[in-house]
The first five atom37 places (N, CA, C, CB, O) and aatype in JSON, in Angstrom:
{
  "aatype": [12, 3, 3, 15, 10, 9, 17, 13, 9, 19, 4, 19, 0, 10, 9, 0, 10, 6, 12, 13, 12, 14, 7, 19, 9, 19, 9, 13, 13, 0, 13, 7, 0, 10, 9, 9, 15, 9, 10, 6, 10, 13, 19, 3, 10, 14, 13, 19, 17, 6, 0, 15, 19, 13, 0, 9, 15, 15, 9, 10, 15, 10, 7, 19, 10, 1, 2, 11, 13, 11, 6, 0, 10, 5, 15, 11, 11, 2, 2, 10, 10, 1, 8, 3, 3, 18, 19, 7, 11, 11, 19, 9, 19, 19, 6, 3, 10, 9, 3, 15, 2, 9, 7, 11, 19, 6, 10, 8, 7, 16, 2, 17, 11, 0, 9, 15, 6, 3, 6, 10, 11, 19, 7, 3, 6, 0, 9, 19, 9, 6, 1, 3, 2, 9, 16, 10, 11, 19, 0, 11, 9, 3, 13, 2],
  "atom_mask": [
    [1, 1, 1, 1, 1],
    [1, 1, 1, 1, 1],
    [1, 1, 1, 1, 1],
    [1, 1, 1, 1, 1],
    [1, 1, 1, 1, 1],
    [1, 1, 1, 1, 1],
    [1, 1, 1, 1, 1],
    [1, 1, 1, 1, 1],
    [1, 1, 1, 1, 1],
    [1, 1, 1, 1, 1],
    [1, 1, 1, 1, 1],
    [1, 1, 1, 1, 1],
    [1, 1, 1, 1, 1],
    [1, 1, 1, 1, 1],
    [1, 1, 1, 1, 1],
    [1, 1, 1, 1, 1],
    [1, 1, 1, 1, 1],
    [1, 1, 1, 1, 1],
    [1, 1, 1, 1, 1],
    [1, 1, 1, 1, 1],
    [1, 1, 1, 1, 1],
    [1, 1, 1, 1, 1],
    [1, 1, 1, 0, 1],
    [1, 1, 1, 1, 1],
    [1, 1, 1, 1, 1],
    [1, 1, 1, 1, 1],
    [1, 1, 1, 1, 1],
    [1, 1, 1, 1, 1],
    [1, 1, 1, 1, 1],
    [1, 1, 1, 1, 1],
    [1, 1, 1, 1, 1],
    [1, 1, 1, 0, 1],
    [1, 1, 1, 1, 1],
    [1, 1, 1, 1, 1],
    [1, 1, 1, 1, 1],
    [1, 1, 1, 1, 1],
    [1, 1, 1, 1, 1],
    [1, 1, 1, 1, 1],
    [1, 1, 1, 1, 1],
    [1, 1, 1, 1, 1],
    [1, 1, 1, 1, 1],
    [1, 1, 1, 1, 1],
    [1, 1, 1, 1, 1],
    [1, 1, 1, 1, 1],
    [1, 1, 1, 1, 1],
    [1, 1, 1, 1, 1],
    [1, 1, 1, 1, 1],
    [1, 1, 1, 1, 1],
    [1, 1, 1, 1, 1],
    [1, 1, 1, 1, 1],
    [1, 1, 1, 1, 1],
    [1, 1, 1, 1, 1],
    [1, 1, 1, 1, 1],
    [1, 1, 1, 1, 1],
    [1, 1, 1, 1, 1],
    [1, 1, 1, 1, 1],
    [1, 1, 1, 1, 1],
    [1, 1, 1, 1, 1],
    [1, 1, 1, 1, 1],
    [1, 1, 1, 1, 1],
    [1, 1, 1, 1, 1],
    [1, 1, 1, 1, 1],
    [1, 1, 1, 0, 1],
    [1, 1, 1, 1, 1],
    [1, 1, 1, 1, 1],
    [1, 1, 1, 1, 1],
    [1, 1, 1, 1, 1],
    [1, 1, 1, 1, 1],
    [1, 1, 1, 1, 1],
    [1, 1, 1, 1, 1],
    [1, 1, 1, 1, 1],
    [1, 1, 1, 1, 1],
    [1, 1, 1, 1, 1],
    [1, 1, 1, 1, 1],
    [1, 1, 1, 1, 1],
    [1, 1, 1, 1, 1],
    [1, 1, 1, 1, 1],
    [1, 1, 1, 1, 1],
    [1, 1, 1, 1, 1],
    [1, 1, 1, 1, 1],
    [1, 1, 1, 1, 1],
    [1, 1, 1, 1, 1],
    [1, 1, 1, 1, 1],
    [1, 1, 1, 1, 1],
    [1, 1, 1, 1, 1],
    [1, 1, 1, 1, 1],
    [1, 1, 1, 1, 1],
    [1, 1, 1, 0, 1],
    [1, 1, 1, 1, 1],
    [1, 1, 1, 1, 1],
    [1, 1, 1, 1, 1],
    [1, 1, 1, 1, 1],
    [1, 1, 1, 1, 1],
    [1, 1, 1, 1, 1],
    [1, 1, 1, 1, 1],
    [1, 1, 1, 1, 1],
    [1, 1, 1, 1, 1],
    [1, 1, 1, 1, 1],
    [1, 1, 1, 1, 1],
    [1, 1, 1, 1, 1],
    [1, 1, 1, 1, 1],
    [1, 1, 1, 1, 1],
    [1, 1, 1, 0, 1],
    [1, 1, 1, 1, 1],
    [1, 1, 1, 1, 1],
    [1, 1, 1, 1, 1],
    [1, 1, 1, 1, 1],
    [1, 1, 1, 1, 1],
    [1, 1, 1, 0, 1],
    [1, 1, 1, 1, 1],
    [1, 1, 1, 1, 1],
    [1, 1, 1, 1, 1],
    [1, 1, 1, 1, 1],
    [1, 1, 1, 1, 1],
    [1, 1, 1, 1, 1],
    [1, 1, 1, 1, 1],
    [1, 1, 1, 1, 1],
    [1, 1, 1, 1, 1],
    [1, 1, 1, 1, 1],
    [1, 1, 1, 1, 1],
    [1, 1, 1, 1, 1],
    [1, 1, 1, 1, 1],
    [1, 1, 1, 0, 1],
    [1, 1, 1, 1, 1],
    [1, 1, 1, 1, 1],
    [1, 1, 1, 1, 1],
    [1, 1, 1, 1, 1],
    [1, 1, 1, 1, 1],
    [1, 1, 1, 1, 1],
    [1, 1, 1, 1, 1],
    [1, 1, 1, 1, 1],
    [1, 1, 1, 1, 1],
    [1, 1, 1, 1, 1],
    [1, 1, 1, 1, 1],
    [1, 1, 1, 1, 1],
    [1, 1, 1, 1, 1],
    [1, 1, 1, 1, 1],
    [1, 1, 1, 1, 1],
    [1, 1, 1, 1, 1],
    [1, 1, 1, 1, 1],
    [1, 1, 1, 1, 1],
    [1, 1, 1, 1, 1],
    [1, 1, 1, 1, 1],
    [1, 1, 1, 1, 1]
  ],
  "atom_positions": [
    [[32.29, 69.34, 32.39], [32.7, 68.87, 31.08], [32.93, 70.09, 30.17], [31.62, 67.91, 30.47], [32.18, 71.06, 30.24]],
    [[33.93, 70.03, 29.36], [34.31, 71.1, 28.45], [33.22, 71.32, 27.39], [35.66, 70.78, 27.78], [32.66, 70.37, 26.86]],
    [[32.94, 72.59, 27.09], [31.91, 72.91, 26.09], [32.23, 72.31, 24.73], [31.76, 74.42, 25.96], [31.33, 71.87, 24.02]],
    [[33.5, 72.29, 24.38], [33.9, 71.73, 23.1], [33.51, 70.25, 23.01], [35.41, 71.9, 22.88], [33.03, 69.79, 21.98]],
    [[33.73, 69.52, 24.09], [33.38, 68.11, 24.12], [31.86, 67.91, 24.06], [33.95, 67.45, 25.38], [31.38, 66.99, 23.4]],
    [[31.14, 68.75, 24.75], [29.66, 68.66, 24.73], [29.15, 68.87, 23.32], [29.02, 69.71, 25.7], [28.3, 68.11, 22.85]],
    [[29.65, 69.89, 22.62], [29.2, 70.15, 21.26], [29.61, 69.01, 20.32], [29.77, 71.49, 20.75], [28.88, 68.69, 19.38]],
    [[30.78, 68.42, 20.57], [31.2, 67.28, 19.75], [30.26, 66.09, 19.96], [32.66, 66.89, 20.08], [29.9, 65.4, 19.01]],
    [[29.87, 65.84, 21.2], [28.91, 64.76, 21.49], [27.58, 65.04, 20.82], [28.72, 64.6, 23.03], [26.95, 64.13, 20.28]],
    [[27.14, 66.3, 20.85], [25.9, 66.68, 20.15], [26.05, 66.4, 18.66], [25.56, 68.18, 20.39], [25.13, 65.89, 18.03]],
    [[27.21, 66.73, 18.1], [27.48, 66.48, 16.68], [27.35, 64.99, 16.36], [28.89, 66.99, 16.3], [26.67, 64.61, 15.4]],
    [[28.0, 64.15, 17.14], [27.96, 62.7, 16.91], [26.53, 62.18, 17.06], [28.91, 61.97, 17.9], [26.09, 61.34, 16.27]],
    [[25.81, 62.66, 18.07], [24.42, 62.23, 18.27], [23.54, 62.63, 17.08], [23.85, 62.83, 19.57], [22.68, 61.86, 16.66]],
    [[23.75, 63.82, 16.54], [22.96, 64.26, 15.38], [23.3, 63.45, 14.13], [23.2, 65.75, 15.12], [22.42, 63.16, 13.33]],
    [[24.57, 63.09, 13.97], [24.94, 62.24, 12.83], [24.27, 60.89, 12.96], [26.48, 62.07, 12.74], [23.76, 60.35, 11.97]],
    [[24.26, 60.34, 14.17], [23.58, 59.05, 14.39], [22.08, 59.18, 14.11], [23.81, 58.56, 15.83], [21.48, 58.28, 13.52]],
    [[21.49, 60.28, 14.54], [20.06, 60.5, 14.3], [19.74, 60.61, 12.82], [19.6, 61.77, 15.03], [18.68, 60.17, 12.37]],
    [[20.65, 61.2, 12.04], [20.44, 61.36, 10.6], [20.25, 60.01, 9.91], [21.63, 62.1, 9.97], [19.52, 59.91, 8.93]],
    [[20.9, 58.98, 10.44], [20.78, 57.66, 9.83], [19.36, 57.11, 9.91], [21.75, 56.69, 10.5], [18.98, 56.26, 9.12]],
    [[18.6, 57.59, 10.87], [17.24, 57.1, 11.07], [16.17, 58.06, 10.57], [17.0, 56.82, 12.53], [14.98, 57.75, 10.62]],
    [[16.59, 59.22, 10.08], [15.64, 60.24, 9.63], [15.76, 60.42, 8.12], [15.9, 61.59, 10.36], [16.86, 60.51, 7.59]],
    [[14.63, 60.47, 7.44], [14.69, 60.72, 5.99], [14.88, 62.21, 5.72], [13.4, 60.22, 5.31], [14.57, 63.06, 6.55]],
    [[15.39, 62.51, 4.55], [15.37, 63.89, 4.1], [16.67, 64.66, 4.14], [0.0, 0.0, 0.0], [16.7, 65.79, 3.66]],
    [[17.73, 64.14, 4.66], [19.03, 64.81, 4.72], [18.89, 66.23, 5.28], [19.67, 64.86, 3.32], [19.11, 67.21, 4.58]],
    [[18.52, 66.32, 6.55], [18.4, 67.63, 7.2], [19.25, 67.69, 8.46], [16.94, 67.93, 7.53], [19.98, 68.66, 8.67]],
    [[19.16, 66.68, 9.3], [19.8, 66.69, 10.61], [21.32, 66.8, 10.48], [19.43, 65.44, 11.4], [21.97, 67.34, 11.38]],
    [[21.89, 66.3, 9.41], [23.34, 66.34, 9.23], [23.88, 67.77, 9.22], [23.72, 65.64, 7.92], [25.02, 68.01, 9.62]],
    [[23.07, 68.71, 8.77], [23.51, 70.1, 8.74], [23.55, 70.72, 10.13], [22.6, 70.92, 7.84], [24.35, 71.62, 10.39]],
    [[22.7, 70.24, 11.02], [22.76, 70.67, 12.41], [23.97, 70.04, 13.09], [21.46, 70.31, 13.16], [24.57, 70.64, 13.98]],
    [[24.32, 68.83, 12.68], [25.56, 68.21, 13.16], [26.76, 69.04, 12.72], [25.69, 66.75, 12.65], [27.71, 69.22, 13.48]],
    [[26.7, 69.55, 11.5], [27.76, 70.41, 10.99], [27.87, 71.66, 11.85], [27.5, 70.79, 9.51], [28.98, 72.09, 12.18]],
    [[26.74, 72.26, 12.21], [26.74, 73.44, 13.09], [27.35, 73.13, 14.44], [0.0, 0.0, 0.0], [28.1, 73.94, 14.99]],
    [[27.03, 71.95, 15.0], [27.6, 71.55, 16.29], [29.11, 71.33, 16.17], [26.92, 70.26, 16.81], [29.86, 71.66, 17.09]],
    [[29.54, 70.79, 15.05], [30.98, 70.59, 14.83], [31.71, 71.94, 14.75], [31.22, 69.78, 13.54], [32.8, 72.08, 15.29]],
    [[31.1, 72.91, 14.09], [31.7, 74.26, 13.99], [31.9, 74.83, 15.39], [30.79, 75.21, 13.14], [32.97, 75.36, 15.7]],
    [[30.87, 74.72, 16.24], [30.98, 75.25, 17.6], [32.02, 74.47, 18.4], [29.62, 75.19, 18.31], [32.78, 75.05, 19.17]],
    [[32.05, 73.16, 18.22], [33.02, 72.33, 18.94], [34.45, 72.78, 18.61], [32.83, 70.84, 18.58], [35.28, 72.93, 19.51]],
    [[34.72, 73.0, 17.34], [36.06, 73.46, 16.92], [36.32, 74.88, 17.42], [36.19, 73.41, 15.39], [37.41, 75.17, 17.91]],
    [[35.32, 75.75, 17.31], [35.48, 77.14, 17.75], [35.76, 77.21, 19.25], [34.22, 77.94, 17.42], [36.55, 78.03, 19.7]],
    [[35.1, 76.34, 20.02], [35.28, 76.32, 21.48], [36.67, 75.86, 21.89], [34.23, 75.42, 22.12], [37.1, 76.13, 23.02]],
    [[37.38, 75.18, 21.01], [38.76, 74.79, 21.32], [39.67, 76.01, 21.43], [39.29, 73.84, 20.24], [40.66, 75.99, 22.15]],
    [[39.31, 77.09, 20.7], [40.16, 78.27, 20.65], [39.61, 79.46, 21.43], [40.37, 78.67, 19.23], [40.37, 80.28, 21.94]],
    [[38.28, 79.56, 21.52], [37.65, 80.7, 22.18], [36.56, 80.2, 23.11], [37.07, 81.71, 21.13], [35.74, 79.36, 22.72]],
    [[36.54, 80.7, 24.34], [35.48, 80.33, 25.28], [34.33, 81.32, 25.13], [36.01, 80.31, 26.75], [34.4, 82.44, 25.63]],
    [[33.28, 80.89, 24.45], [32.14, 81.76, 24.19], [31.04, 81.55, 25.22], [31.59, 81.52, 22.78], [30.89, 80.44, 25.74]],
    [[30.27, 82.6, 25.52], [29.1, 82.39, 26.37], [28.07, 81.55, 25.61], [28.48, 83.77, 26.81], [28.07, 81.5, 24.38]],
    [[27.2, 80.89, 26.36], [26.24, 79.97, 25.74], [25.36, 80.67, 24.7], [25.37, 79.34, 26.81], [25.03, 80.06, 23.68]],
    [[24.97, 81.89, 24.93], [24.12, 82.61, 23.98], [24.83, 82.72, 22.64], [23.76, 84.01, 24.51], [24.2, 82.56, 21.59]],
    [[26.12, 83.0, 22.65], [26.89, 83.08, 21.41], [27.04, 81.72, 20.77], [28.27, 83.7, 21.67], [26.95, 81.58, 19.55]],
    [[27.27, 80.71, 21.6], [27.37, 79.34, 21.08], [26.09, 78.95, 20.34], [27.66, 78.34, 22.23], [26.13, 78.45, 19.22]],
    [[24.96, 79.18, 21.0], [23.67, 78.83, 20.4], [23.42, 79.62, 19.12], [22.53, 79.07, 21.4], [22.88, 79.09, 18.15]],
    [[23.8, 80.89, 19.13], [23.6, 81.74, 17.94], [24.46, 81.25, 16.77], [23.94, 83.2, 18.27], [23.96, 81.12, 15.65]],
    [[25.72, 80.99, 17.03], [26.61, 80.51, 15.96], [26.15, 79.14, 15.47], [28.08, 80.44, 16.45], [26.18, 78.86, 14.27]],
    [[25.71, 78.28, 16.4], [25.18, 76.97, 16.02], [23.98, 77.12, 15.09], [24.78, 76.17, 17.28], [23.92, 76.48, 14.04]],
    [[23.04, 77.98, 15.46], [21.83, 78.17, 14.65], [22.17, 78.76, 13.29], [20.83, 79.08, 15.39], [21.68, 78.28, 12.27]],
    [[22.99, 79.77, 13.28], [23.34, 80.43, 12.01], [24.12, 79.49, 11.09], [24.17, 81.7, 12.28], [23.8, 79.38, 9.91]],
    [[25.12, 78.81, 11.63], [25.92, 77.91, 10.77], [25.08, 76.72, 10.29], [27.16, 77.41, 11.53], [25.26, 76.26, 9.17]],
    [[24.19, 76.23, 11.13], [23.33, 75.11, 10.72], [22.37, 75.53, 9.61], [22.53, 74.58, 11.92], [22.23, 74.82, 8.62]],
    [[21.74, 76.66, 9.79], [20.76, 77.13, 8.8], [21.44, 77.52, 7.49], [19.96, 78.33, 9.35], [20.93, 77.23, 6.41]],
    [[22.6, 78.17, 7.58], [23.34, 78.53, 6.36], [23.79, 77.28, 5.61], [24.56, 79.39, 6.71], [23.63, 77.2, 4.39]],
    [[24.33, 76.31, 6.32], [24.78, 75.1, 5.64], [23.59, 74.34, 5.07], [25.57, 74.19, 6.6], [23.68, 73.76, 3.98]],
    [[22.47, 74.34, 5.78], [21.26, 73.7, 5.28], [20.79, 74.37, 3.99], [20.15, 73.75, 6.34], [20.47, 73.7, 3.01]],
    [[20.76, 75.68, 4.0], [20.29, 76.41, 2.82], [21.22, 76.3, 1.63], [0.0, 0.0, 0.0], [20.75, 76.21, 0.49]],
    [[22.52, 76.31, 1.88], [23.48, 76.32, 0.8], [23.79, 74.91, 0.28], [24.75, 76.98, 1.25], [23.92, 74.72, -0.93]],
    [[23.92, 73.95, 1.17], [24.44, 72.64, 0.77], [23.4, 71.53, 0.61], [25.42, 72.2, 1.77], [23.7, 70.51, 0.0]],
    [[22.19, 71.7, 1.12], [21.22, 70.59, 1.12], [20.92, 70.09, -0.29], [19.93, 71.03, 1.79], [20.95, 68.88, -0.53]],
    [[20.62, 70.98, -1.21], [20.29, 70.54, -2.57], [21.47, 69.84, -3.24], [19.85, 71.74, -3.41], [21.28, 68.88, -3.99]],
    [[22.68, 70.31, -2.97], [23.86, 69.65, -3.54], [24.01, 68.24, -2.97], [25.14, 70.48, -3.25], [24.33, 67.31, -3.71]],
    [[23.78, 68.08, -1.67], [23.84, 66.76, -1.04], [22.78, 65.85, -1.64], [23.65, 66.86, 0.48], [23.06, 64.71, -1.99]],
    [[21.55, 66.36, -1.76], [20.46, 65.54, -2.28], [20.73, 65.12, -3.72], [19.13, 66.3, -2.2], [20.49, 63.97, -4.09]],
    [[21.24, 66.03, -4.54], [21.56, 65.69, -5.93], [22.65, 64.62, -5.99], [22.02, 66.94, -6.7], [22.55, 63.67, -6.77]],
    [[23.68, 64.76, -5.17], [24.76, 63.79, -5.16], [24.25, 62.42, -4.71], [25.9, 64.26, -4.25], [24.59, 61.4, -5.31]],
    [[23.45, 62.39, -3.66], [22.91, 61.13, -3.17], [21.94, 60.52, -4.16], [22.22, 61.33, -1.83], [21.93, 59.3, -4.36]],
    [[21.12, 61.35, -4.79], [20.14, 60.85, -5.76], [20.83, 60.26, -6.98], [19.19, 61.97, -6.18], [20.41, 59.22, -7.48]],
    [[21.88, 60.92, -7.48], [22.56, 60.39, -8.65], [23.27, 59.08, -8.31], [23.57, 61.41, -9.21], [23.32, 58.17, -9.13]],
    [[23.82, 58.99, -7.1], [24.45, 57.74, -6.67], [23.41, 56.64, -6.55], [25.19, 57.93, -5.33], [23.64, 55.5, -6.97]],
    [[22.26, 56.97, -5.97], [21.17, 56.0, -5.81], [20.66, 55.55, -7.18], [20.02, 56.6, -4.98], [20.42, 54.36, -7.38]],
    [[20.51, 56.47, -8.1], [20.03, 56.11, -9.43], [21.01, 55.21, -10.16], [19.77, 57.37, -10.26], [20.61, 54.32, -10.91]],
    [[22.31, 55.44, -9.94], [23.29, 54.57, -10.56], [23.25, 53.17, -9.99], [24.68, 55.15, -10.4], [23.5, 52.2, -10.7]],
    [[22.94, 53.05, -8.7], [22.88, 51.74, -8.06], [21.61, 50.99, -8.41], [22.99, 51.89, -6.57], [21.63, 49.76, -8.55]],
    [[20.51, 51.7, -8.55], [19.21, 51.06, -8.75], [18.54, 51.54, -10.04], [18.3, 51.33, -7.55], [17.43, 52.07, -10.0]],
    [[19.19, 51.37, -11.15], [18.6, 51.79, -12.42], [17.42, 50.89, -12.75], [19.64, 51.76, -13.56], [17.47, 49.68, -12.52]],
    [[16.37, 51.47, -13.28], [15.18, 50.71, -13.64], [15.5, 49.67, -14.71], [14.09, 51.64, -14.12], [14.94, 48.57, -14.69]],
    [[16.39, 50.0, -15.63], [16.71, 49.1, -16.73], [17.32, 47.79, -16.26], [17.66, 49.78, -17.68], [17.24, 46.78, -16.96]],
    [[17.92, 47.8, -15.09], [18.55, 46.58, -14.58], [17.54, 45.51, -14.22], [19.41, 46.91, -13.37], [17.91, 44.34, -14.09]],
    [[16.29, 45.86, -14.05], [15.27, 44.92, -13.61], [14.33, 44.5, -14.74], [14.47, 45.51, -12.49], [13.9, 43.35, -14.81]],
    [[14.03, 45.43, -15.61], [13.08, 45.16, -16.7], [13.64, 44.07, -17.6], [12.78, 46.45, -17.51], [14.79, 44.12, -18.04]],
    [[12.78, 43.07, -17.87], [13.17, 41.97, -18.74], [13.73, 40.77, -18.01], [0.0, 0.0, 0.0], [13.98, 39.73, -18.62]],
    [[13.95, 40.89, -16.71], [14.51, 39.77, -15.93], [13.41, 38.78, -15.57], [15.19, 40.29, -14.65], [12.26, 39.15, -15.34]],
    [[13.79, 37.5, -15.54], [12.87, 36.45, -15.12], [12.82, 36.4, -13.6], [13.3, 35.08, -15.69], [13.83, 36.57, -12.93]],
    [[11.62, 36.17, -13.08], [11.42, 36.04, -11.64], [10.6, 34.78, -11.38], [10.71, 37.29, -11.05], [9.92, 34.27, -12.27]],
    [[10.69, 34.29, -10.16], [9.89, 33.14, -9.73], [8.88, 33.64, -8.7], [10.8, 32.0, -9.12], [9.24, 34.36, -7.77]],
    [[7.63, 33.26, -8.87], [6.58, 33.67, -7.93], [6.73, 32.87, -6.64], [5.15, 33.46, -8.55], [6.77, 31.64, -6.67]],
    [[6.82, 33.58, -5.5], [6.94, 32.91, -4.2], [5.7, 33.13, -3.34], [8.17, 33.41, -3.46], [5.55, 32.49, -2.29]],
    [[4.8, 34.01, -3.77], [3.52, 34.23, -3.11], [2.5, 34.53, -4.21], [3.59, 35.4, -2.04], [2.7, 35.43, -5.02]],
    [[1.41, 33.76, -4.22], [0.42, 33.87, -5.29], [0.0, 35.31, -5.57], [-0.81, 33.05, -4.95], [-0.17, 36.12, -4.66]],
    [[-0.15, 35.59, -6.86], [-0.71, 36.87, -7.31], [-2.05, 36.52, -7.96], [0.27, 37.64, -8.33], [-2.14, 36.39, -9.18]],
    [[-3.09, 36.36, -7.12], [-4.37, 35.88, -7.65], [-5.46, 36.92, -7.5], [-4.78, 34.59, -6.96], [-5.74, 37.67, -8.44]],
    [[-6.1, 36.98, -6.33], [-7.27, 37.85, -6.15], [-6.94, 39.33, -6.28], [-7.91, 37.59, -4.81], [-7.52, 40.04, -7.09]],
    [[-6.0, 39.77, -5.48], [-5.65, 41.19, -5.51], [-4.54, 41.48, -6.51], [-5.22, 41.66, -4.13], [-4.2, 42.63, -6.76]],
    [[-3.99, 40.39, -7.08], [-2.86, 40.49, -8.0], [-1.64, 41.15, -7.37], [-3.28, 41.27, -9.24], [-0.8, 41.74, -8.05]],
    [[-1.57, 41.04, -6.04], [-0.4, 41.51, -5.31], [0.2, 40.32, -4.59], [-0.76, 42.67, -4.29], [-0.51, 39.58, -3.9]],
    [[1.49, 40.11, -4.74], [2.15, 38.99, -4.09], [3.63, 39.26, -4.02], [0.0, 0.0, 0.0], [4.07, 40.41, -3.93]],
    [[4.42, 38.18, -4.05], [5.88, 38.33, -3.98], [6.53, 37.46, -5.03], [6.41, 37.96, -2.57], [6.05, 36.38, -5.38]],
    [[7.66, 37.98, -5.53], [8.46, 37.23, -6.48], [9.91, 37.25, -6.0], [8.34, 37.82, -7.93], [10.29, 38.09, -5.18]],
    [[10.7, 36.32, -6.52], [12.12, 36.26, -6.17], [12.94, 36.66, -7.38], [12.52, 34.85, -5.67], [12.74, 36.15, -8.49]],
    [[13.86, 37.6, -7.15], [14.78, 38.03, -8.2], [16.17, 38.09, -7.59], [14.37, 39.43, -8.8], [16.4, 38.81, -6.62]],
    [[17.09, 37.33, -8.15], [18.48, 37.28, -7.66], [18.55, 36.97, -6.17], [19.18, 38.6, -7.93], [19.37, 37.54, -5.45]],
    [[17.7, 36.06, -5.69], [17.76, 35.64, -4.29], [17.06, 36.56, -3.31], [0.0, 0.0, 0.0], [17.11, 36.33, -2.11]],
    [[16.41, 37.61, -3.81], [15.71, 38.56, -2.94], [14.23, 38.56, -3.27], [16.3, 39.98, -3.09], [13.84, 38.55, -4.44]],
    [[13.4, 38.55, -2.22], [11.95, 38.62, -2.43], [11.53, 40.08, -2.61], [11.19, 37.98, -1.24], [11.94, 40.96, -1.85]],
    [[10.7, 40.3, -3.62], [10.2, 41.62, -3.95], [8.68, 41.6, -3.91], [10.72, 42.08, -5.34], [8.05, 40.59, -4.26]],
    [[8.08, 42.71, -3.49], [6.64, 42.88, -3.63], [6.37, 42.98, -5.12], [6.12, 44.15, -2.83], [7.11, 43.65, -5.85]],
    [[5.3, 42.32, -5.57], [5.02, 42.32, -7.01], [3.54, 42.53, -7.26], [5.49, 41.02, -7.66], [2.69, 42.15, -6.45]],
    [[3.25, 43.13, -8.4], [1.87, 43.26, -8.87], [1.82, 42.72, -10.29], [1.38, 44.74, -8.8], [2.81, 42.73, -11.02]],
    [[0.64, 42.26, -10.67], [0.49, 41.73, -12.01], [-0.97, 41.78, -12.43], [1.03, 40.28, -12.09], [-1.87, 41.67, -11.59]],
    [[-1.2, 41.94, -13.7], [-2.55, 41.84, -14.23], [-2.91, 40.39, -14.51], [-2.69, 42.68, -15.52], [-4.07, 40.05, -14.71]],
    [[-1.88, 39.53, -14.53], [-2.07, 38.11, -14.77], [-2.21, 37.37, -13.45], [-0.91, 37.53, -15.59], [-1.71, 37.81, -12.42]],
    [[-2.89, 36.23, -13.5], [-2.98, 35.37, -12.33], [-1.75, 34.48, -12.3], [-4.3, 34.53, -12.35], [-1.51, 33.71, -13.23]],
    [[-0.97, 34.59, -11.24], [0.27, 33.81, -11.12], [0.27, 33.05, -9.8], [1.53, 34.74, -11.22], [-0.15, 33.58, -8.77]],
    [[0.73, 31.81, -9.84], [0.78, 30.97, -8.64], [2.23, 30.69, -8.27], [0.01, 29.64, -8.86], [3.14, 30.84, -9.09]],
    [[2.43, 30.26, -7.02], [3.76, 29.95, -6.52], [4.46, 28.98, -7.48], [3.67, 29.34, -5.09], [3.89, 27.96, -7.88]],
    [[5.69, 29.3, -7.83], [6.48, 28.47, -8.73], [6.42, 28.91, -10.18], [0.0, 0.0, 0.0], [7.28, 28.53, -10.97]],
    [[5.42, 29.72, -10.55], [5.33, 30.21, -11.92], [6.5, 31.15, -12.21], [3.99, 30.94, -12.15], [7.02, 31.84, -11.33]],
    [[6.91, 31.15, -13.48], [7.9, 32.12, -13.92], [7.19, 33.31, -14.53], [8.9, 31.49, -14.93], [6.16, 33.17, -15.18]],
    [[7.76, 34.47, -14.31], [7.2, 35.7, -14.87], [8.37, 36.56, -15.31], [6.28, 36.45, -13.83], [9.53, 36.23, -15.07]],
    [[8.04, 37.65, -15.96], [9.07, 38.58, -16.42], [8.74, 39.98, -15.9], [9.18, 38.57, -17.98], [7.58, 40.38, -15.86]],
    [[9.77, 40.7, -15.5], [9.58, 42.06, -14.99], [9.33, 42.99, -16.17], [10.82, 42.54, -14.16], [10.12, 43.03, -17.12]],
    [[8.24, 43.73, -16.1], [7.94, 44.68, -17.17], [8.11, 46.14, -16.72], [6.53, 44.47, -17.68], [8.18, 47.06, -17.53]],
    [[8.18, 46.32, -15.38], [8.33, 47.67, -14.86], [8.74, 47.59, -13.4], [7.02, 48.5, -15.04], [8.42, 46.61, -12.72]],
    [[9.44, 48.61, -12.91], [9.75, 48.69, -11.49], [9.3, 50.03, -10.98], [11.26, 48.47, -11.22], [9.65, 51.07, -11.55]],
    [[8.53, 50.02, -9.9], [8.09, 51.25, -9.25], [8.6, 51.22, -7.82], [6.53, 51.4, -9.29], [8.0, 50.62, -6.94]],
    [[9.73, 51.88, -7.61], [10.39, 51.91, -6.31], [10.75, 50.49, -5.88], [9.49, 52.58, -5.26], [11.65, 49.89, -6.47]],
    [[10.07, 49.92, -4.87], [10.41, 48.57, -4.42], [9.36, 47.54, -4.85], [10.57, 48.54, -2.9], [9.32, 46.44, -4.31]],
    [[8.53, 47.91, -5.78], [7.52, 46.98, -6.3], [7.8, 46.68, -7.76], [6.09, 47.56, -6.12], [8.03, 47.59, -8.56]],
    [[7.79, 45.4, -8.09], [8.0, 44.99, -9.48], [6.65, 44.67, -10.11], [8.94, 43.76, -9.57], [5.82, 43.98, -9.52]],
    [[6.45, 45.19, -11.31], [5.27, 44.81, -12.09], [5.72, 43.69, -13.01], [4.67, 46.05, -12.9], [6.66, 43.83, -13.79]],
    [[5.02, 42.56, -12.9], [5.44, 41.38, -13.66], [4.3, 40.9, -14.55], [5.9, 40.26, -12.7], [3.13, 41.22, -14.34]],
    [[4.68, 40.11, -15.56], [3.71, 39.53, -16.47], [4.04, 38.06, -16.65], [3.7, 40.28, -17.84], [5.2, 37.65, -16.58]],
    [[3.0, 37.29, -16.88], [3.17, 35.87, -17.12], [3.97, 35.68, -18.4], [1.79, 35.14, -17.21], [3.76, 36.38, -19.39]],
    [[4.88, 34.72, -18.37], [5.65, 34.42, -19.56], [4.79, 33.56, -20.46], [7.0, 33.7, -19.22], [4.33, 32.49, -20.08]],
    [[4.57, 34.06, -21.67], [3.75, 33.34, -22.63], [4.67, 32.43, -23.45], [2.95, 34.33, -23.56], [5.54, 32.91, -24.18]],
    [[4.48, 31.11, -23.33], [5.35, 30.15, -24.01], [4.86, 29.81, -25.42], [5.45, 28.88, -23.18], [5.45, 28.95, -26.07]],
    [[3.82, 30.46, -25.9], [3.29, 30.17, -27.24], [4.08, 30.85, -28.31], [1.85, 30.58, -27.35], [3.76, 30.71, -29.5]]
  ]
}
């Protein structure tokens, strides 16, 4: 099998692996494999040179581009999941929040883990007062 094809397969495998790994790191090694794959189309390098160029290009791209990737992904994520979009919304309790005050609520058709200082039972309405990652802090709606 041609070295260029092998490095391309390594690139694709690393991209697939990145989907299952947190932290945006493996993609830069995929970038290094892609560089070698393209380089091998034009020049037949010995394996030691291939491995060296792979390591250098992967580490350089990791060092130079990782923070830019993380910032771009984080700003996109923040735009999609702004905290303000949840605060003040009504939810329905689908799992009691009694003893441990941890249960589940439904918001827009999705069940969320919820915490509350109030005792809430299934079917009660509550309001979101805060969101911490994937947990909603809710409070009993006071009808007085």
